[in-house]
C-alpha positions in Angstrom: -118.6 -93.4 -9.6 -120.3 -93.5 -12.4 -119.0 -92.9 -15.9 -120.6 -89.3 -16.6 -119.1 -88.2 -12.9 -115.7 -89.7 -13.8 -115.9 -87.7 -17.4 -117.0 -84.2 -15.6 -114.1 -84.3 -12.9 -111.8 -84.9 -15.5 -113.0 -82.2 -17.6 -113.0 -79.5 -14.6 -109.5 -80.7 -13.9 -108.1 -80.1 -16.8 -109.8 -76.8 -17.0 -108.6 -75.9 -13.8 -104.8 -77.0 -14.6 -104.8 -75.0 -17.9 -106.3 -71.9 -16.4 -103.5 -71.9 -14.0 -100.6 -72.8 -17.1 -102.4 -69.4 -18.7 -101.8 -67.5 -15.7 -98.4 -68.5 -14.8 -97.3 -67.6 -18.4 -98.7 -64.5 -18.6 -97.5 -63.7 -15.6 -93.8 -64.8 -16.8 -94.2 -62.3 -20.1 -95.5 -59.7 -17.8 -92.5 -59.8 -15.5 -89.7 -59.9 -18.9 -91.7 -57.0 -20.4 -91.3 -55.1 -17.6 -87.7 -55.7 -16.8 -86.4 -55.2 -20.2 -86.5 -51.1 -20.0 -85.0 -51.7 -17.1 -82.4 -52.6 -17.9 -82.1 -51.1 -20.8 -82.2 -47.5 -18.9 -79.9 -49.1 -16.2 -77.3 -49.3 -18.5 -78.1 -46.2 -20.2 -78.1 -44.3 -16.8 -74.4 -46.1 -16.3 -73.4 -45.0 -19.6 -74.1 -41.7 -19.4 -72.7 -41.1 -15.5 -69.5 -43.1 -16.6 -68.4 -39.9 -18.7 -71.0 -37.4 -19.8 -70.2 -35.4 -22.4 -68.7 -32.1 -21.4 -68.0 -33.9 -18.2 -64.2 -32.8 -16.7 -63.7 -36.5 -17.2 -64.5 -36.4 -20.8 -62.5 -33.3 -20.9 -59.5 -35.3 -19.2 -60.0 -38.1 -21.8 -60.2 -36.0 -24.6 -56.9 -34.4 -23.3 -55.2 -37.8 -22.5 -55.4 -38.9 -26.0 -54.5 -35.7 -27.6 -51.0 -35.6 -25.4 -50.7 -39.5 -26.8 -50.8 -38.5 -30.1 -48.3 -35.3 -29.7 -45.7 -37.7 -28.0 -46.2 -40.9 -30.9 -46.1 -38.1 -33.5 -44.1 -34.9 -32.6 -40.9 -33.8 -31.4 -37.6 -32.7 -32.9 -35.6 -36.1 -32.0 -33.5 -35.7 -28.6 -30.3 -33.5 -29.3 -31.1 -31.8 -32.6 -30.1 -28.1 -32.0 -32.4 -25.2 -32.9 -31.9 -23.7 -36.2 -28.6 -20.5 -36.2 -27.1 -22.6 -33.1 -23.4 -23.1 -33.7 -22.2 -26.2 -34.4 -20.2 -28.4 -32.0 -17.6 -30.8 -33.7 -19.7 -33.4 -32.4 -22.5 -32.4 -34.1 -20.6 -33.4 -37.6 -19.8 -36.0 -39.7 -15.9 -35.9 -40.8 -13.8 -37.0 -43.2 -10.4 -36.1 -44.8 -8.9 -36.2 -47.9 -5.4 -35.6 -49.2 -4.6 -33.3 -52.0 -1.7 -32.7 -54.0 -2.4 -29.3 -55.3 -0.5 -26.6 -54.0 2.6 -28.6 -53.3 0.1 -30.6 -51.4 -2.9 -29.9 -48.8 -5.2 -31.8 -46.4 -8.8 -30.9 -47.6 -11.0 -31.3 -44.6 -14.9 -32.3 -45.2 -17.5 -31.6 -42.9 -21.0 -32.6 -43.2 -24.2 -32.1 -40.3 -24.7 -35.8 -38.7 -28.5 -36.6 -39.7 -31.2 -34.7 -37.9 -28.6 -32.0 -36.8 -29.1 -28.2 -38.4 -26.3 -25.7 -37.3 -24.0 -23.3 -38.6 -20.0 -22.6 -39.3 -19.5 -19.4 -37.8 -17.3 -17.2 -40.6 -13.7 -18.0 -39.5 -11.1 -20.6 -39.7 -11.7 -24.3 -38.2 -8.8 -24.7 -35.0 -7.0 -27.2 -36.5 -3.9 -28.6 -34.2 -0.8 -30.6 -34.1 0.8 -33.3 -32.0 1.1 -33.2 -28.2 2.0 -29.7 -28.1 -1.3 -28.2 -29.6 1.0 -26.6 -32.3 -1.8 -24.7 -34.0 -2.5 -23.7 -37.6 -2.7 -19.9 -38.4 -5.5 -18.2 -40.9 -4.4 -18.8 -44.7 -6.7 -16.0 -45.7 -6.8 -12.8 -44.8 -10.2 -11.4 -44.5 -13.6 -13.9 -42.8 -15.2 -16.0 -44.9 -19.4 -16.1 -44.3 -20.8 -18.4 -42.4 -22.8 -22.0 -43.7 -25.5 -23.5 -42.3 -25.2 -27.4 -42.1 -28.4 -29.9 -42.6 -28.9 -32.0 -45.2 -26.8 -32.6 -47.8 -24.4 -29.5 -47.2 -20.9 -29.7 -47.5 -18.3 -27.4 -46.3 -14.9 -27.6 -47.1 -11.8 -25.6 -45.4 -8.1 -26.6 -46.9 -5.1 -27.3 -44.3 -1.3 -26.7 -45.1 0.5 -28.6 -42.8 4.0 -27.2 -43.6 4.3 -23.6 -45.2 8.4 -23.1 -44.9 10.8 -24.3 -47.4 13.5 -25.7 -44.9 13.5 -29.3 -44.2 12.4 -30.8 -40.6 9.3 -30.6 -38.9 7.2 -32.8 -36.7 5.7 -36.3 -38.0 2.0 -36.9 -37.5 -0.3 -39.0 -38.1 -3.2 -37.1 -37.5 -5.1 -33.4 -37.0 -6.8 -32.0 -33.8 -10.1 -30.1 -35.4 -12.9 -27.9 -33.5 -15.1 -25.5 -33.9 -13.4 -22.9 -32.9 -11.3 -22.7 -29.4 -14.2 -23.1 -26.9 -15.4 -26.4 -28.9 -15.4 -28.7 -26.0 -15.4 -32.0 -28.0 -13.1 -31.6 -30.7 -12.2 -34.3 -32.8 -9.0 -36.4 -34.0 -8.9 -37.0 -37.5 -6.3 -39.3 -39.2 -4.7 -38.2 -42.1 -1.3 -40.0 -43.3 1.8 -39.4 -42.4 2.8 -36.1 -42.8 5.1 -32.8 -41.6 4.2 -30.2 -39.8 5.8 -26.6 -39.8 4.2 -23.2 -39.4 1.0 -25.4 -41.0 -2.4 -22.6 -42.2 -6.0 -23.4 -42.4 -8.3 -21.5 -44.7 -12.0 -20.7 -43.9 -14.9 -22.9 -44.2 -16.2 -23.3 -48.3 -19.3 -24.5 -49.8 -16.6 -25.5 -52.6 -13.6 -27.6 -52.4 -12.1 -25.3 -54.9 -12.2 -22.3 -52.8 -10.5 -24.2 -50.2 -7.0 -24.7 -51.2 -4.8 -23.0 -48.9 -1.8 -20.8 -50.5 1.9 -20.7 -48.6 
């Protein structure tokens, strides 16, 4: 083959190859361009089909989220009594103090446990002594006032375990206190050694000075 013919053949080969390469690149670009909008549209359609705005599924998801928020942040706490409900002995943090005034008596101190709001009725607490259940009588002729216990509010009642002047009586070291005779959970409070004979107890008061029992 002559040199001119060989050059012509090489040029033809290069031109044909270049044309084929250019065509392949254009086809690839066209395929990519055609695929991109399709992918985007598919994703949008899938997202819209999952939870379209205003659909029952979207409403259920919103309700579920609201329910979770209410459970985590709301509520009054297990065991909390409605405001105005009568206290039970197990709603109260109790303490006692021995006083020397008026011949000596026991000051019963009542404070609501954390998270509790309840009402002490306008009568004296039920106070009993010993295994025979000797019960304290009223130290006051009139009824008192209802007291709502909550937070730092404190109520006081005074117990005189011995109102007689004669010797004798039962030697005890604790008292049983309840909020009324129907209280299912009376508590036993240590008071040291006391002599019990015809005991009396005051109504509930918000001041310890008003809870001094007279003989």
